[in-house]
C-alpha positions as CSV (number, residue, x, y, z in Angstrom):
1,M,194.4,122.6,38.8
2,V,190.4,122.2,38.9
3,T,189.2,119.5,41.0
4,A,185.9,117.6,39.9
5,Q,184.0,119.3,42.7
6,E,185.1,122.6,41.5
7,S,184.2,121.8,37.8
8,K,180.9,120.7,39.2
9,R,180.2,123.9,40.9
10,L,181.2,126.0,38.0
11,L,178.7,124.1,35.8
12,T,176.3,124.6,38.6
13,L,176.5,128.6,38.6
14,L,176.1,128.2,34.7
15,G,172.8,126.1,35.5
16,D,171.8,129.2,37.5
17,D,172.4,131.5,35.0
18,A,170.5,129.6,32.3
19,E,167.8,129.3,34.7
20,D,167.7,133.3,35.3
21,Q,167.7,133.3,31.7
22,V,164.8,131.5,30.5
23,R,163.0,132.7,33.1
24,W,163.1,136.6,32.3
25,M,162.1,135.1,28.8
26,L,159.4,133.8,30.0
27,R,158.4,137.1,31.7
28,R,159.3,138.9,28.5
29,S,156.8,136.6,26.6
30,S,153.3,138.3,26.0
31,G,150.0,137.8,24.1
32,R,147.7,134.7,24.3
33,W,149.4,131.8,25.3
34,E,149.7,130.1,21.8
35,S,151.6,133.2,21.0
36,R,153.9,133.1,24.0
37,R,154.8,129.2,23.3
38,L,155.6,130.0,19.7
39,Q,158.2,132.9,20.6
40,L,159.4,130.8,23.3
41,L,159.9,127.5,20.5
42,D,161.7,130.5,18.5
43,T,164.5,131.7,21.5
44,V,164.7,129.5,24.2
45,P,166.1,126.3,21.6
46,G,169.1,129.3,20.9
47,V,169.9,130.2,24.6
48,L,170.0,126.6,25.3
49,A,172.3,126.2,22.4
50,F,174.5,128.8,23.8
51,Y,174.6,127.5,27.7
52,S,175.1,123.4,26.6
53,E,178.1,124.9,24.5
54,G,179.2,126.5,27.4
55,S,178.7,123.3,29.4
56,A,180.7,121.2,27.1
57,A,183.8,123.5,26.8
58,L,183.7,123.2,30.8
59,A,184.0,119.6,30.7
60,A,186.3,119.6,28.1
61,D,188.8,122.3,30.0
62,F,188.2,119.9,32.9
63,Y,189.1,116.4,31.2
64,D,192.2,118.3,30.3
65,D,193.3,119.4,33.7
66,A,192.3,115.8,35.1
67,R,194.8,114.0,32.5
68,A,197.5,116.3,33.5
69,G,200.6,113.9,33.9
70,V,199.2,111.1,32.5
71,A,201.3,109.3,29.8
72,G,200.4,109.8,26.4
73,R,199.2,113.2,24.3
74,F,195.6,113.6,24.2
75,S,193.4,117.0,24.0
76,A,189.3,116.7,24.9
77,V,186.9,117.7,22.4
78,P,183.8,119.3,23.5
79,V,180.4,117.9,22.4
80,V,177.4,119.0,21.9
81,L,174.7,116.2,20.3
82,D,172.1,117.4,18.2
83,R,168.6,117.4,20.3
84,T,166.8,120.1,18.5
85,V,163.8,117.9,18.2
86,K,163.5,116.9,21.9
87,I,164.5,120.4,23.0
88,R,161.6,121.4,21.0
89,R,159.2,119.2,22.4
90,G,160.7,120.1,25.9
91,V,159.8,123.7,25.1
92,V,155.7,122.7,24.4
93,W,155.8,120.5,27.7
94,A,157.1,123.5,29.7
95,S,154.6,126.2,28.1
96,E,151.6,123.7,28.5
97,P,150.6,125.3,31.9
98,L,150.2,128.6,30.3
99,S,147.2,128.1,28.7
100,V,145.5,127.6,32.0
101,D,147.7,131.0,33.4
102,D,149.9,129.3,35.6
103,D,153.4,130.9,34.8
104,E,155.2,129.9,38.2
105,L,154.5,126.1,36.9
106,A,155.8,127.2,33.4
107,A,158.7,128.9,34.8
108,A,159.7,125.8,37.2
109,R,159.4,123.3,33.9
110,F,161.5,125.7,31.7
111,A,164.0,125.8,34.4
112,Q,164.3,122.1,35.0
113,L,164.3,121.7,31.3
114,M,167.2,124.5,31.3
115,R,169.2,122.3,33.6
116,S,168.5,119.2,32.2
117,E,169.6,120.0,28.4
118,M,172.6,122.3,29.8
119,A,174.2,119.8,31.8
120,R,174.1,117.1,29.5
121,P,176.8,118.3,26.8
122,Y,179.2,118.2,30.0
123,R,178.7,114.5,30.5
124,D,178.7,113.9,26.7
125,T,181.6,115.7,26.6
126,V,184.0,113.3,29.6
127,L,181.9,110.2,28.2
128,S,182.7,110.7,24.7
129,N,186.6,111.9,25.1
130,R,187.6,109.0,27.9
131,R,186.1,106.6,24.6
132,R,188.9,107.9,22.5
133,D,191.3,108.5,25.3
134,Q,193.7,105.0,25.4
135,Q,194.8,105.8,28.9
136,A,191.1,106.7,30.3
137,V,190.1,103.4,31.9
138,G,186.4,104.5,33.0
139,W,184.7,107.3,34.7
140,T,183.1,107.7,37.9
141,R,179.9,109.8,38.9
142,I,179.9,113.2,40.8
143,T,176.8,114.1,42.8
144,R,175.4,117.3,43.6
145,G,175.9,116.3,47.3
146,S,173.9,116.1,50.5
147,G,170.5,117.0,47.9
148,S,171.0,114.2,45.6
149,C,168.7,111.4,45.7
150,K,169.3,107.5,47.0
151,F,169.4,106.6,43.1
152,C,172.3,109.2,42.2
153,R,174.0,108.4,45.6
154,M,173.9,104.3,44.8
155,L,175.3,105.1,41.3
156,A,178.1,106.9,42.6
157,D,178.8,104.6,46.1
158,R,182.0,103.4,46.9
159,G,183.5,105.5,44.2
160,A,182.3,103.2,41.8
161,V,184.5,103.1,38.3
162,Y,182.3,102.4,35.2
163,R,184.7,100.6,32.9
164,E,182.7,99.3,30.3
165,A,182.6,102.0,27.2
166,T,178.9,101.2,26.3
167,V,177.7,101.9,29.8
168,R,175.0,104.8,29.7
169,F,174.7,107.7,32.0
170,A,171.9,107.5,34.1
171,A,170.0,110.6,35.1
172,H,166.5,112.1,35.8
173,D,165.3,115.4,35.0
174,D,166.6,117.3,38.0
175,C,170.0,115.4,37.9
176,M,173.0,117.5,37.9
177,C,175.4,114.7,38.3
178,T,179.0,115.0,36.4
179,A,180.8,112.8,35.3
180,A,184.7,112.7,35.9
181,P,187.4,110.5,33.9
182,V,189.7,107.7,35.2
183,F,193.1,106.9,34.0
184,K,195.6,104.3,34.1
185,G,197.9,104.8,37.0
186,G,196.0,106.8,39.2
187,E,193.6,106.2,41.7
188,V,191.4,103.8,40.8
189,G,188.5,103.0,43.0
190,P,186.2,99.5,42.6
191,E,184.3,98.3,39.2
192,A,180.6,99.3,39.6
193,S,178.5,96.5,40.9
194,T,176.5,94.8,39.0
195,V,173.5,96.6,40.7
196,Q,175.2,100.1,39.3
197,Y,175.7,98.4,35.8
198,M,171.9,97.7,36.2
199,A,170.6,100.7,37.0
200,S,172.3,102.5,34.5
201,K,170.7,100.6,31.5
202,R,168.1,102.6,29.3
203,R,165.2,100.1,29.7
204,R,165.0,97.6,33.0
205,T,162.6,95.0,32.8
206,A,159.7,95.0,35.3
207,K,161.6,92.1,38.0
208,E,164.8,94.4,37.9
209,R,162.8,97.4,38.6
210,A,161.3,95.6,41.5
211,F,164.8,94.4,42.9
212,L,166.3,98.0,42.1
213,R,163.0,99.9,44.4
214,D,163.8,97.3,47.3
215,Y,167.5,97.7,47.3
216,L,167.2,101.1,47.4
217,E,164.7,101.2,50.0
218,G,167.0,98.7,52.0
219,N,170.6,100.2,51.9
220,Y,169.9,104.2,50.8
221,P,167.5,105.4,53.3
222,D,165.8,109.0,52.6
């Protein structure tokens, strides 16, 4: 049985391979920077789709492993949402440094794009199947460990379980956090706090942003 941390390590390895692949594609592109951008627009989305499918399949396998011994029959389904437009916008953004011959910055941006987008289907798969599964009570956040930022550490603190089916998985561009399902009858941690739910909102008021900034500074030192 694969644990949440073991599955996350496999996702990290998949991300490493995706990053290597896009760096290779960038080196292989040629011509004026506009031509290179078009070449990358033609190739990167397809390669990213391949890694996204692998990410979703990895999450579905993990979900089924985590569910072993839980009552009722359920089979997790990989989930890869259509993000074609956003990915193409990401390729345009990542290509911008090529206009000033800054291949190093372009490579860093493409690596960020690949890791961010290929990790998303993993989380989407866990959260989507959790909503369909009557034996699931919620999900918990699995961080990257010692390298996690204070925002991610706060969201994962106490092994908090996010029980609200509509709650968003808050993530930033270089976030490689994953989600793990929590089931009835198993070890269930405390429900996410008001602050954790607030921090997961897609849009926060200026007052909420200020409160969250002060909360992180006071409780999660660098």
